[in-house]
N, C-alpha and C positions, 0 to 999 in steps of 0.2 A: 306950767307946762307951755310958754313962750320958751324957756330956758335949754326943754328937751329938742320942740324945735328948731332951734338957735342950733345947738350940737349937733345936731344926723347932719343940719345942713354941711356944717364945718366937714363932720366924715364924710361923707358922699363928695365933697367935694376935693382931699383931700386923696380920698382913692382914685380919684377920675383922674388926676395929677398923674400918681403912680401908676396906673395903668399905662397910662398915654409915654411917659417914658420909660416905660421896661418897652414898651410895644415900639415905640423907634430907638433903644440902644439894641433893639435883637435884628434888624436889618442890614445891618453894618455890609456892604462890600468888603471880598475877600483883597488881602494888602497887595495881592498881586496881579490884580487886574488896573489893568491903566485907561485913560479916557483915549476913546481914539479920535482924529482930529479929524474936522471938516472940508470937504470936497467941496472948494469952489465952483461951481457950474455955471454960473451963471456968463 
């Protein structure tokens, strides 16, 4: 019984990490977007 719970926990952790990696890779900016410089108005 304890081994089954351990395997389920490992599967949930690996699944969560894969979902996080997939969502992080899907929000990349296009290559033609450039950073805008800040205007120093102080």
